N, C-alpha and C positions, 0 to 999 in steps of 0.2 A: 655089633653098635652100637647101642642109641645116645644119639647125640642131646644136646643140649637148649633146647628150643634158646632164639635170638635173645630174644626176651630173659632166660632162665640167663644168658651165657656174660649179656653185657652187668649185669645183674652183680656176676657173681663178679667176675675181671675193673667192676667199680663203673660201665662206662654211661655218659652220655652226652647223649646230641640234640642240635639246635634242630627242629621243623625239619626242610627233606630228610639232610641231612642220615637221619636215623631210617630211612627209606629206603637208601643211597647202602648200608652200611650193611640193612639186616640184608637185602637183596647179594653182596656180595659174599656175604657170611651162609646163609643156601646154596647160593653156587659155587664156597668151599667144600660144602660139607657131602654133596654132590657125592666132589673128584673126590675125598677124602675117603668117604665108602666104595669110590669107583676100586681105589689102591686097595685094601684091603679086602677085598672082594676077590683078586686075583691069589690072594695064601702066599705072595711073595715073607722076605725072608727080614721081611720091615713095619712096621703099622705106619699111620698115620694118625693122630688124632686134632681135634682145635682144640686148639692155646691161644695167650692171648694175643696173637697176631689172626683172627682169624675172623677179619674184618677187614684184611687188608687182601688187594688183589697183590698179585705177584712184585706186579712195576712201584709200586706205595712200597710195601714191605721192602725191598731191595734202597730204595730212593732213601728209605729210616731211619736200616737196623743193621746197615754194614756199613760204608766208607772208605773201599779199597781206593782208591787210586793215582791216575801219574803210574811211571816206568821208573824203575831203577837203571842207570848208570853205575857201570864198571868205575874204580880211579882208585887209590891209592889204598882204603881202602880196604878193596877188596883183598883177602887173604889169604887164595887157592880151592879149587873143592874138596868137599871133604876125600877123605879118600875111601874106597868103597873097603870092608870087610867079609870077609864069608861065613870064621867061623863066630857065628850069632846061640843067644840063649834060645828058646820053643820063642818066650812071651816075655817082653817087657814089658810092664805095669809101672809112669812114673808120681804118679796116686800117689801108691801104694808106699810105693819108696820112701814117701815123706817128699816130695822136691819141686812139691806145687802147692800153691795159697787156695784157700776158698770160690769156688766158682767166681766170676766179678758179674758186672750185670752194665757196659756200654748205654745203656738208654736208648733216645732216639735221637745222640750225637753220634757221628758219622766216624768212631775215632777207634774200629776193628782194628785198625794196626798202628795205634801206646796201644793195645790189649794183650796184642800178636809179640810187641817187640819187651814192655815189661814183661811178661809170665817168660818171656825165657832165659831174660837173662834172669831174671828171680829164682829161674828152676839152675839155669849153668851157677851161678852163686851159690847156691845148699850144695848142689854137686860137688862143688871146690872148696866150698869153707866147715859146710856143716851148719852149715846159719842157715834156715829161711826169716827173709827182709822182705814183704809187705813195699810195695816199692808204686811209685805216684807215677799213674799213669796223666793224670793231667797237666804231670808237668811236661810231659810233652803234646801236649793240646796246647795249651798255652803256649814255649819256651820253642819251641822245633819250629823255624822259622820256612823248612827248606817242608816240612810237611806244612794243610794246611786246617788241619783243627779239626772239629766239629763235620767238616768241606771232608773229610780226605787224607790220605797220605797213602805210604808203602813204610812197611817196616824194612827195607833194606836205607831207605835214607835217615830213617832214624836211632838204625845203630849208626852209619859212617858219617854224616849227614850232622847230625845233635852231638852224642854220643860224644867217640871219637873225633870227628876235628875240631868241635866247642871243647874237646873235655873236660864236660859236665859231669856233674857229681850228680849218683844216683840219688835221689830227696825217699824222704819216710811216706807213706798214704796218709798215717794220722798229724805228720805237721803239712799239706797241700793236698787235701778232700778233692776225691773230684765230687762235682759238678753237673756233668751231661752238659756241658758246652762253653765256650770260647773263652779267654780270659785271659785278665793281661797278666804279662809270666815270673813268676814269687818265686824260685830259686837260688837266689840270696839269703833270702831269710827262714829254707823250709831246714827241717835238721834230713842231715845226709849220713843217708846210712855206709855204703862205701864213696870214695873222696876222687875226683875230675882224674882220670887217664884211667877208668878199670877197661873201656871199653873203646880195643886197641880197630878195631872195623866184623866184618865178620864173614863168614866164610858161604860159601855154593854148595848143593848138592844132587847130584844127579839126579834129575829129572823120569824114574825108576822106580820100581817096587819096591827094588831091590837093595837104589841106594838111597831110597829112602830109608825102609830098615834098619836097614847100615850107620847110618846119620840117628836115628830116634835111642836103635841101641846103647847112644852117648851118653844124647840129652834129650829135651824136648826140640821140636822144630818149629818152624813159625812156617807156614802152608796158606794156602790160599787153595780155594774152595768158587761154587757156584750157587751163594746161597736159597737163591731162588727153588733150588731144588730142597731144598730142609727144610723148608718152610713149615710144613706139619712133622714134618722129625718125632713119631713115640719113641720105639727103640726097636730094637734090629740092630741089623748089619746091613749096610744102608747098598744096593748091587744099583748095577749102570749105568752108562755110558755115560761120559761129560754130552751134557748138551746148552749151550748161549757159552757164556762167558764170567773169569772170574770177578767178584768181584767184594767180595768180602777175605776179612783174613786172621786165621785162631792157630792152631797150636797140634801139633804132631806129639799126643804123651805119651807117645803104649802100639802096644800091637801084641794081636795071640791069636786065635782060633776057637771059634763057635758056629764049628756047620760050614765057616769060609774065615779063608787067613780075613782078618783086618786090620786097619790102623784107630789106634785110638786118639780122637780127635777133640782137644777145649773149646771150648766156643766161652761167647761174651755176653751170653743171650743170658744170662741167673739160672735159675734151678730149677724153677715148671715147665722152660724146652728139653725136652729130647730125655736125657740119660741122666737126672739130674745135673747140667749139663754139658753132656758131652752126649757126642754120637759116633757111633762107631761104623767107617765107611770099609766096600769090600778093599784090597790087596790085590781085585781087578778087577779091573775099572778101562780097556781101550790104551792104550797108547799116553792117554792126557787125564785116566786115572778115572775115579768116582769123581760123581761132582766136581769133575773138574779139578781134581787134588792136584794130578803135573801138568797139568796144562805152564804154569810159572815154574820158575824155578826156586825150588824152594831153598832157606836161609837157616843157618843161626849165629851166634854177637859168637866173638872173639875175645877175651878178659885179659888182661893183664898188666898186675899192681905189685905189689910186694909180698903181698899176704895171698894176691889171686892167683891163683895159677890155668887156663883151658885152649 
């Protein structure tokens, strides 16, 4: 594989640097290209490629494009542990089932937690009602004071402390546009897709491949990964043990087999990353999962209204 020179790459991505910054970024880019080529030369089940993040070190990338922060605290909105079932379909893909909106992009705001939360709510509502609505991540960024907007948060807290405890309604994206920056809460003037009281809390999922597979067979699940291991993912089924700590919230939206058994993961970095915004992680990746998928407890929302039962 031939990679573009730094100048060609920068022009293609609209990158403009001032002064010595260009020299610094070119050095980082060239070092990343070397590592990407080394990985691809191994002939593994997945490949890397230069992308819009190629001028960033791993630390810079994680700081700018993730956003997991804090740890969940269980309280009365914790509604139990998912009951694992063994009789499952060979493959499940909630994307092809029509339960997910097109891939979104959090930008350089640490709001991955909001995208994971909202995405699982959108899919849970679609599975329950047959109606796929586009819900507002910005509502959580601005209004959920149990989390920290663009400075990070946690899906557990959003399900419980914002939606369940405050009985907040779910705003549409059309009435509450995403800005990729912190702002004042405008939920009182938005168009509600579903009324207050829709979200009653969350359930935990067993930290095992079989537990996650059982839960994903029911609906998409909020999960966490170490994004640094996936910065340059291009395609294929990612293998390898967990390295480091989780720092990014995403969604498990399916599972299947392509040479290796995998989980299909929905990201929030736009469609130019990975497999049009998705990544496949091998189901076998040690006790903490591939890219640390099982290091923290997966969760999903529980809904209960006159019209919605999940």
